[in-house]
C-alpha positions as CSV (number, residue, x, y, z in Angstrom):
1,M,0.0,0.0,0.0
2,Q,1.4,3.5,-0.9
3,L,1.9,5.5,2.2
4,S,0.2,8.6,0.6
5,T,-3.1,6.7,1.1
6,I,-2.6,6.2,4.9
7,S,-1.5,9.6,6.0
8,V,1.7,9.1,7.7
9,V,4.5,11.7,8.2
10,L,8.4,11.1,8.3
11,L,9.8,12.6,11.4
12,I,12.2,14.9,9.8
13,L,12.4,18.8,9.8
14,V,13.4,20.8,6.7
15,Q,14.2,24.4,6.4
16,R,15.4,26.7,3.6
17,R,18.7,28.7,4.0
18,S,16.8,31.8,2.6
19,I,14.3,32.0,5.5
20,S,14.8,32.4,9.2
21,G,11.8,30.5,10.2
22,L,11.0,26.7,9.9
23,D,9.6,25.4,6.6
24,L,8.2,21.9,6.5
25,G,9.6,21.2,3.1
26,H,8.8,17.9,1.2
27,G,5.5,17.8,3.1
28,I,7.0,15.9,6.1
29,G,7.7,16.6,9.6
30,G,9.1,14.6,13.8
31,R,10.0,15.5,17.6
32,I,10.0,14.4,21.3
33,A,6.6,15.4,22.6
34,G,5.8,15.5,26.2
35,G,9.2,14.5,27.2
36,E,11.7,15.0,30.0
37,L,14.9,17.0,29.7
38,A,18.0,14.8,29.3
39,R,20.9,14.9,31.9
40,A,24.5,15.4,30.9
41,N,26.0,12.1,29.7
42,Q,22.7,10.3,29.9
43,F,22.5,9.5,26.2
44,P,26.2,9.5,25.1
45,H,25.2,7.6,21.9
46,Q,22.9,10.3,20.7
47,V,24.2,12.3,17.7
48,G,22.6,15.2,16.0
49,L,22.7,15.6,12.2
50,S,22.5,18.9,10.4
51,I,22.1,17.8,6.7
52,E,22.5,19.9,3.5
53,E,20.5,18.7,0.5
54,P,20.4,20.0,-3.0
55,N,18.7,23.2,-3.9
56,D,19.8,24.9,-0.6
57,M,17.6,22.7,1.6
58,F,18.6,21.6,5.1
59,C,17.1,19.2,7.6
60,W,17.8,18.1,11.2
61,C,17.8,14.4,12.3
62,G,19.1,12.2,15.0
63,A,21.5,9.2,14.8
64,S,23.1,6.7,17.1
65,L,26.8,6.2,17.5
66,I,27.5,2.4,17.2
67,S,31.4,2.6,17.0
68,E,34.1,5.1,16.8
69,R,33.3,5.7,13.2
70,Y,29.8,4.6,12.3
71,L,26.3,6.1,13.0
72,L,23.0,4.4,12.4
73,T,20.2,6.6,11.3
74,A,17.1,6.7,9.0
75,A,17.5,6.3,5.2
76,H,15.0,9.1,4.6
77,C,17.1,11.5,6.5
78,V,20.4,11.1,4.5
79,E,19.4,9.8,1.1
80,K,19.7,13.3,-0.4
81,A,22.6,14.4,1.8
82,V,25.4,16.4,0.1
83,A,27.0,17.5,3.3
84,I,26.4,16.7,6.9
85,T,27.5,18.3,10.2
86,Y,27.6,15.9,13.1
87,Y,26.9,17.1,16.7
88,L,28.3,14.5,19.3
89,G,28.2,14.6,23.0
90,G,25.9,17.4,23.8
91,V,22.6,17.9,25.6
92,L,22.4,21.5,24.2
93,R,21.8,21.0,20.5
94,L,24.4,23.7,19.4
95,A,26.9,23.0,22.1
96,P,28.2,19.6,21.4
97,R,31.5,18.1,22.8
98,Q,32.7,17.3,19.3
99,L,31.7,18.9,16.0
100,I,32.6,17.2,12.6
101,R,31.6,18.2,9.2
102,A,31.8,16.1,6.0
103,S,31.3,17.8,2.5
104,N,31.0,14.4,0.9
105,P,29.5,12.2,3.5
106,D,30.1,8.4,3.4
107,V,26.5,7.2,3.4
108,Q,25.2,3.6,3.0
109,L,21.5,3.3,2.4
110,H,20.0,0.0,3.0
111,P,20.0,-1.5,-0.5
112,D,16.2,-2.3,-0.2
113,W,15.2,1.2,1.1
114,N,12.0,2.2,-0.6
115,S,10.9,5.8,-0.2
116,Q,7.4,5.1,-1.3
117,T,6.6,2.4,1.1
118,L,9.1,3.5,3.8
119,E,10.3,-0.1,4.0
120,N,14.0,-0.6,5.1
121,D,14.3,3.0,6.5
122,I,17.8,2.5,7.8
123,A,21.3,3.8,6.8
124,L,24.8,3.7,8.0
125,V,27.0,6.8,8.0
126,R,30.8,6.5,8.3
127,L,32.4,9.5,10.1
128,P,35.4,11.1,8.5
129,E,37.3,11.0,11.8
130,D,37.0,9.0,15.0
131,A,34.6,10.1,17.6
132,L,36.5,11.3,20.6
133,L,35.2,8.7,23.2
134,C,34.5,10.0,26.7
135,D,31.7,10.0,29.3
136,S,29.5,12.2,26.9
137,I,30.4,10.4,23.7
138,R,30.1,6.6,23.7
139,P,28.7,4.0,21.3
140,I,25.6,2.1,22.2
141,R,25.4,-1.7,22.0
142,L,23.5,-3.4,19.3
143,P,21.3,-6.5,19.9
144,G,23.3,-9.7,19.6
145,I,22.7,-12.1,16.9
146,S,21.2,-14.4,19.5
147,A,18.5,-11.8,20.2
148,S,17.5,-11.4,16.6
149,R,14.1,-13.1,17.1
150,N,13.3,-11.1,20.3
151,S,10.2,-9.0,19.6
152,Y,10.7,-6.8,22.6
153,D,6.9,-6.5,22.9
154,Y,5.7,-4.6,26.0
155,V,9.2,-3.9,27.4
156,P,10.0,-0.3,28.5
157,A,12.0,1.6,26.0
158,I,13.4,5.2,25.6
159,A,13.4,7.4,22.7
160,S,15.4,10.6,22.6
161,G,16.1,13.6,20.4
162,W,15.9,17.4,19.8
163,G,12.5,17.4,17.9
164,R,9.5,19.5,18.5
165,M,8.0,19.3,22.0
166,N,4.4,19.4,20.7
167,D,2.4,19.9,17.6
168,E,2.1,23.6,18.2
169,S,5.9,24.3,18.6
170,S,7.3,26.4,15.8
171,A,10.8,25.1,16.2
172,I,12.8,22.0,17.3
173,S,14.1,21.9,20.8
174,D,17.4,23.5,21.8
175,T,17.8,20.8,24.4
176,L,17.9,17.0,24.2
177,R,14.7,15.3,25.4
178,Y,13.5,11.8,26.0
179,V,10.3,9.8,26.5
180,S,10.0,6.4,28.3
181,R,7.2,4.2,27.0
182,F,6.5,0.6,26.3
183,V,7.1,-1.2,23.0
184,E,3.8,-2.0,21.4
185,S,3.2,-5.2,19.5
186,N,3.2,-5.2,15.8
187,E,-0.2,-6.6,15.9
188,D,-1.5,-3.7,17.9
189,C,0.4,-1.1,15.9
190,A,-1.3,-2.5,12.7
191,Y,-4.6,-1.1,13.9
192,S,-3.1,2.3,13.2
193,Y,-0.9,1.7,10.3
194,A,-1.8,-0.8,7.5
195,N,1.8,-1.0,6.3
196,I,3.6,-2.1,9.4
197,K,6.1,-4.9,8.6
198,P,8.1,-7.4,10.7
199,T,11.0,-4.9,10.1
200,N,9.2,-2.3,12.1
201,I,8.9,-1.8,15.8
202,C,6.4,0.5,17.4
203,M,6.2,2.5,20.7
204,D,3.0,3.3,22.7
205,T,2.4,7.1,22.9
206,T,-0.4,7.2,25.4
207,G,-0.6,10.6,27.1
208,G,1.0,12.5,24.2
209,K,4.4,11.3,24.9
210,S,5.9,10.5,21.5
211,T,8.7,11.2,18.9
212,C,7.8,14.2,16.8
213,T,9.4,16.5,14.0
214,G,13.2,16.6,14.1
215,D,13.6,13.2,15.8
216,S,14.0,11.0,12.8
217,G,16.9,8.7,12.7
218,G,17.2,8.9,16.5
219,P,17.4,6.0,19.0
220,L,14.9,3.6,20.6
221,V,16.8,2.0,23.4
222,Y,16.1,-0.9,25.9
223,N,18.0,-1.6,29.0
224,D,18.7,-5.3,28.9
225,P,18.7,-6.7,32.4
226,T,20.5,-9.8,31.3
227,Q,23.5,-7.7,30.2
228,N,22.9,-4.7,32.4
229,T,23.4,-2.5,29.4
230,D,21.5,-0.3,27.0
231,V,20.7,-1.7,23.6
232,L,19.6,0.0,20.5
233,I,16.4,-1.7,19.2
234,G,14.9,0.9,17.0
235,V,15.6,3.8,14.5
236,T,13.0,6.6,14.5
237,S,11.0,6.5,11.2
238,Y,7.5,7.8,11.1
239,G,4.3,8.7,12.7
240,K,0.7,10.0,12.0
241,K,0.5,13.2,9.9
242,S,-2.4,14.4,12.1
243,G,0.0,15.0,14.9
244,C,2.5,13.5,17.4
245,T,0.4,14.1,20.6
246,N,-2.7,12.3,19.6
247,G,-1.9,8.8,20.8
248,Y,-1.0,7.0,17.6
249,P,2.0,4.8,18.0
250,S,5.5,5.9,16.9
251,V,7.1,3.8,14.2
252,F,10.7,2.8,14.3
253,T,12.9,0.6,12.1
254,R,13.7,-2.7,13.9
255,V,17.4,-3.1,14.4
256,T,17.3,-6.7,14.9
257,A,16.1,-7.2,11.4
258,Y,19.3,-5.7,10.0
259,L,22.1,-7.0,12.2
260,D,23.8,-9.0,9.3
261,W,23.7,-5.9,6.9
262,I,25.0,-3.6,9.8
263,G,27.9,-6.1,10.5
264,E,28.7,-6.4,6.8
265,V,29.1,-2.6,6.2
266,S,30.4,-1.4,9.5
267,G,32.1,-4.5,11.1
268,V,29.9,-3.9,14.2
269,L,28.4,-7.1,15.1
270,Y,27.6,-8.9,18.6
271,S,27.1,-12.5,19.2
């Protein structure tokens, strides 16, 4: 089914260089709505992306650091990128611990990414220099191959980003925010989105706590008690066009569905 028939919106924010305000170009928009302020070093894997596209267009997305050189993000964020500025290790959006710019970014879109159906909305980006690892900059662990069949249904998870705080916001957030909700089963999520695939994972947004414009590509994280560590289980993809605070689930790309591809491209693989 074409997504144009089911009214969804990619969680990305676009603006033109020639205007000072925000312009939801491409007809798409995403943010953390109803969230809490992040503490320093709470999400050391969180990366902000300022992405330059053709025709003097810019967008803001999130990403997750998975090694000293590789980021995981959404394909729809970087498919048109001609330059990217990477913001690492900051809670304040424009005050990162490390700032890196790439004029010809090394972007690997998933080979089966489909911009019409939004299937396989995942991409790897190679940094042009190593991330300077410290308390505020640290890679997040991926699920192990042994966990590839784990659905994560109904476990608590956290989404984070600098996206808009509600549907009325005129700009994305200056400060990193997060929401803690439960993973919703794909069966339940399918009541809201007819196109849900096994390669998606959804988050309950009851109470208006959700990803929103500007959060695309950012992380959905589960604290695995068996390993006592945070694990990246989702990449922010899309939500309902009618708004991010109306209770419809947020949709992510399911990381466990792509572990082999991530390992082949980046060398990052856990047993």
